[in-house]
N, C-alpha and C positions, 0 to 999 in steps of 0.2 A: 436372607433367611429370616432374620428377626423382623424386618419390615414386612415381609410376606405374612408372617404369623399374626402380626398386629392387624393387618388389613383383613385377614380371614376371620379373626375373632370378631371384628366389628361387623362383618357381613353376617356372622352367625347370630349376633344379637339382633340385628335389623330384621332377620328373617324369622324371628320368634323361636329359635332353637331347633334347626333342622337336624336330620339324622347325622351324627358326628362321623360315623364310619364312611357314609357316602360323601360327606364334605371333605374328609381327609383324602379319599381316593381322587376326588376331583382336583383338589389342590396339588396332589402329587403329579397327576397327569399334566396339569397346567405348568408346574415347575419344570417337568421334564421337557415339555414342548418348548418352553421359553429357553431352557438351556441349549437345546438342539438348535433353536433359531439363532441364538447369540453365537454359537460355535460356527454355524454356517455363514453368518454375517461377517465374522472376523476372517474366516477363510476367504470369503468373497472379496473383502476389503483388501486382503493381502494380494489376491490375484489382480485386483483392479490397479494396485500400485505398480505392478509389473507390466500390466497390459498397456500397449501403445508405445512402450519403449522400444527403440530400434537400434540394437547394437550399443556401442559405447557412445555416450551422448555429450556430456559436458566435462571437460577437464578443469578442475579448480586448482589454482596456484596456492602457494604458501601465504600465510597471513603476514601482512606488513603493517606496522604501526606508523601512522603518518605524522607523528609529532613527538617531541621530547617531553618527558614528564615534568620539566621545570617551567612549562608554559603557564600563563596566568590562570587558565581554566582549571587545571589539575583535576579535581573530582567532579567538575561541572562543565562538561562539553557534550555536544550532541547535534542532532538534526543535520547530518551530512547531505551534501548534494554534489553532483559530478556531471561534467560535460566533456565531449571530445572535440579536438580541433588541432590542426597543424601537427599531427602525429604525436599528440600527447593528451593527457587528461588534466583538467583542473578540478580539484576537490575543494569545496568550501564547507565550513561548519561554524556553529556558534560556540564561542569559547568563553566560559565564565557563567556565573549565576544570572538567570534571566527573570527571576521573580521580583517581588517588591524590594526595592532598594538595590537591585542587581546592577551589574556592570558588564554584561556579556558583550563581546565584540565578534565580528565576522573575520575569521582567518581562512587562508587558502594555501594550497600547496600544489605544485605541478608533479605529475607522475607519468613516467614513460610507458610505452607500450609493453615493456618487459616487467612492469610493476615496480621499477626502482624510483625512489624519491629524487626529484630534481632540485628541490629547495629544502635542504635539511632543517632550516629554521622557519621556512614558510614566510608568509607576509600577512600583516593586518590590513584589511581592505580599506577601512575608513576610520582612522583613529579619532576619538573624541573624548571629552572629559566627563560627560554625564550621559545618563540614559541607558537603554537596553537595545541591543540589536539581536534579531533572531530570525529563524525560518529562512535561511538563504536558499536560493535556486540559481542555476547556472545554465547558460547557452553559449554557442559560438556562432559568429557571423563575420564574414569578410576576413579580417585579420586580428580579431580580438574576442575575448570572452566578455560576457556581461554577467556580473553577479548582482542579483537583486535580493532585497531583504526588507523586513518591517523594522522600523526604527522609532524608539520612543525617547529621543534626545530632548524633546520638549517637555517631558515629564508628565504628560497627561494622556495624549492620544497618539496612536501609531501612525506613521507615514510610510509610504513605500519609496525607498531610495535604491540607487544602483550605482555601480562603478565598473568601468571597463578595465580588463587586465590583458596585457600583451602576452604573446606566446613566450616572451623572455621572462615573464613573471613580474613585470612592472605595472603598478597601478597607474592608469592613464589619466584619471580625473582627480585633480587636487581636492576639489569639493565634490561630495556625492551628487549624482544626478537626481533631481526631485521629479519623481514619476507621478506620485499621487500624494498630495498634501491638502489637508482641509481641517475644519473645526472638529470633526469626529474621526473615528478610527478607520484607517485603510490598512488592511492586513492580509496575510496568507498569500503572498504573490507566487506566481509561476512565470516562466519565460520560455519562449521557443523562438526559432528564427526561420525565415524563408529567404527567397532570393532578393528581397528588398531591404529588410532590416530585422530588428528584433521585434517581437510582439509580447507584451507583458500583460498579465491578467491578475486581478486581486479582487477581494470583496470589501465593501465599504458600507457604512451606515450614513444615510443622508437625512438631514433635517431632524425630524422627530421619529423617523421610521424605526421600528423594532425588528424588521426583517432585512438582512443585508442584501445588497445588489452587487452583482459581478460586473466589473468594468474591464476595459481593455484599452491599451495605448501603445503606439509604436515608439521605439527608441532607435534612432539612426546610428550608422556606423561612426558618426562624429560625436555621439553622446547626446544629441538633441532629442528631447522628449516631446511627443505629439500630444494632442488634446485627448483626454479620456472619453470613451463612449460606453454607454450602458449596454450590457449584453443580455442579462436576465436576472431575476431574483434568485438568490442562492448563496452558498458559502463554500469556502475551501476549493477554489477552482483549479483545474489543471488544463493545460493546452498542449496540443501536438499537431505537427504538420504532416499531411499526406499529399504528395503531389504539389499543388499550388494552394491548397485549402487547409485551413486550421479547424480543429475540433476543440471546443471549449466545453468541459464537463464540470458539474458541481452537484452538491446535494442541497435539498430543501426539506427541512424537517418541520412539520406542523402538526398541531393537535387534530386528531380525527376522533371525536367523541372523547372517551377517557383514555385514549392511547396516542402515542406519538407515532405519526406516520412519516416515513422517510421516502422522498421522491428523488430519483436520479434524473438529472436534466443534462441534455447536451445540445449544443448549438453549433452549426457549421458556418464558417465565415470565410469569404474569399480574400484574395490578396488586397482588394480595395476596401475591405471592411464591410462588404455587403453580406447580409444574412442570407444563407442558402437554404437552411432548414433548421427546425428545432423539434425536440421531442421530450416528453416527460412521461415517466411511468413509475408506479409505486412498487417498491421492493416488497417481495412476499416474506416479510419478517415481522413477527409480532412486536418484538422490542428491539429497536435499532439504536445505534449510537452514531453521533456525528464523526465522520472519518473522511479521509481523502480517497479518491479513486486514482489509479494510475492509467495512463493512456499513451499509446504509441502508434505512429502512422506507418503504414506499409504502402508505398506507391502502387496504385492500381487495384488495391484490395480494400482501401479505407483505413479503419482504425481498429486496434485491439484495446479493450478495456479490462482491467482487473480490479476487483474490490472484494472485501470480506463480508461475511455474514455477522450475526450478533454474538455477543459474549454468552457464556453458559449461565444458566440459572438453576435454582434448586428443583424446579418442577419440570424442566425440559420443554417449556413452552416455546423457547426460542429455536428449538430444533438443533441440529448438529452445527458445529463450526465448519467453515469452509472458506477457501479463496477461490473466486469464480472468474471465468473469462467470458467476454462477449466480443462479437465483431459487429462493427457499424460499417455499412457499405458506403462507397463514395457518394451515394445519393441520400445518405442519412437514415437508412432503414436498418433495423436489426436483421442480421443474416437470416434468410428464409429457412435455412436448415438448422437454426439454433434449437437446441433440445429444450424440452419442457423442464421446468424446475419444480413441478408438483411431485416432490420426492417423498413427502411424509404425510400420510393420511391414516391415522390409527383406526378409523372406522373400517377402512378397506384393507388394513394391515399392509400398506404399501410402503416399503422402505427401499428405494432405488436411488443410487448415486447418479445425479445428472452427469452427462458426458462432458459438460463444460467446467466441472469442478477440478481445479488444479490440485487441491489438497483438501482433505476433510477429516473430521473426527469420527465420522460414521464408519463402523467396522473395526475401530481400535478398541483394545481391551479397556474395560472400565475398572475403576478402583474405589468407587464410593456409590452407595445407593442413597439418592437424595429424592425423597418422595417417590414418584413412579418412574424416575429416570436414573439410570446409572451414568455417572459422569466420566466421559472418556479421558484417558491419561494424556492424549494429544489433542490440542485445540488450535487449529489454524485461525488466526485473526490478526488484524492490525495492518500496518503499512505494507505497501508493495511498490514495485518499480518495474518499468519495461524499457527495452531498447531494441531497435530493429537490428536484425542480422540476416542479410540476404532475403530470402523469400518468406521468412517468418520472423517472429519476435522471440526474445528471451525475457522471461519474467523472473523476478526474485520477490520473495514474500516472507512474512513472519509466520511462525507457528510457536505455540507455547506448550509447556507442560502444566497440568493443573495440579493443585494440591493446597498447601497452606492450612490455616486453621479451619477454613470452611470447606475445603475439598474442591472449590471452584476458583481459588485464587490463581492468577497467572504467575508462576514461580520461576520459570526459566524460558527465555525466548531464544529461538534458533532462526537461522536464515536458510531457506530452501530456494532452489532454482529449477526452472524447466523451460523447454522450448514450447512455443504456442503457434499453431497454424490456424489463424482465425480465432475460433473459440476452442479449438481442439488441442488438448495437452498431448505432446509427443513423447514425453518422458514418464508416462504413467501418472496416476492420480496420487502423487506424493512427491514427485520430483527428485532432485539430487541435493544432498546436503552441501551447503556452502560454509556455514559456520554453526557448529553444533557442539560446543564445549559446555563445561559446567558453569561458565560465565553467562551473563545475560547479553545476548546479541540482538540488537533492535534497529528499527528505522533504516532499512536498506535503501540505497540509491544505486542506479545503474546507468552506464553509458558505454557505447561501443563505437568502433570504427566502421561498422557495417561490412566488415571483411574478415570476421572470425575472431576478433579479440575484443573482449569487454572488460570493464573494471567495475566490481561490486564494492561499494563502501558501506560501512555500518558503524554504529556506536556499540562499544563493548564495556559493560560494567563488571569490574573485577570484585573479588570477595573482600578486598581491603577498602572498598568504597570509591576507588578511583575509576575514572572513565577514560577510554581511549577511542580515537577514530581509527578504524582499521580498514584495510583494503585487501582484496584478492583478485587476481586476474582470472578470467573465465574464457575458455575456448571450446565452443561447440564443435565436436569432432565429426559430426555428420553433415556433409555439405548439401545433400539432397533431401527433399521431403520423402516420407514413406510413399511408395508406389511410383516414384519417378525413376526413369531409366538412366 
């Protein structure tokens, strides 16, 4: 109301003092029209959240804390990762402070299909006296898990190291496997497995380059690391297997005029390391932030990708928050039936939620007028994870509540989940709550046995400043896709 009055006054001065009665009537009509539009949009958003859901969808188990509070990390632990193998899950995370002068280490614990902890004390993957270990990722192949991470034990630049863990919880490598080491930083690894070995990807700066390059290398069942091969320019890669081929995804952020343009890249690689296809396209976001994309392979269907849009701003230029799904075909093309994302065009008064958005702030009630845009109370943004489950994938993702001193601070993170068939959300555009307490629940990771049981792990920040790594089992209760007999 107050903001509208100030804008109307300014327009009156600019127009040289128009008839005040006529101006007031026009303003009232506009305000009534806007109110009716917002009410309809909220109602439509609520309907969209329930649309697509078919019966009971995902059963979420009780929360399990995966470590005792007397571990070294105490208030400084996070970035969990998880993989499934041999009828169990292996969860890894970084334990301890990982900033300047830090001493974070990678810890892991096995969890059963029933969600019970198999290692009450867990295991430290690669003990050392100096440096920082962070950003772990996990995969399973043959008869062992491989945990990879970035390691700054040299005190200057990060290297990518790894270690195998047996299904019995024993670390098999006395010294970490050196996957990528060099004079500059190698960081942000990810790992997948096919029927040959593990495949590890990471980004690295070479020579005097200021733009990172994504590399890939194999690690055998015996722990032997192969020679790295360049994949593409980009950062924060992810990798997933579909059939016999891998998809490597990354982001490439570059200046385009006076703005930062973000490009999503993906490259297909066969079992022999031969490039099959590559594609690059610019995201339709005015202001974007570097973040990871999650990717999952579905044999015969290609890959599912999930990523978020931008953070909120005072002017509404970034548009609504959202977590979005895409499908890449086995031939490396975006699915032909992918919906358009030209959702927001003020000139044409077009406000339509694209059908591939898993979660969005559009349609949620606003609590603050900031310039021309009301800031929604719910803002999906941040990390996501995917795992295959039969004919579709299950996704978990972050959403925040906005508030704080500016009204657009991210003040409370929750974790949501939903099934995805290609790019299509099956549990409505809002999903199912996995962890939605008053605490801050962030950075979800997900793995499953591809037979109806998954484990979602996440970091949880409590009000007393301590952090926990927590887990919940998830069981999609609908075995068939909508429309199937």
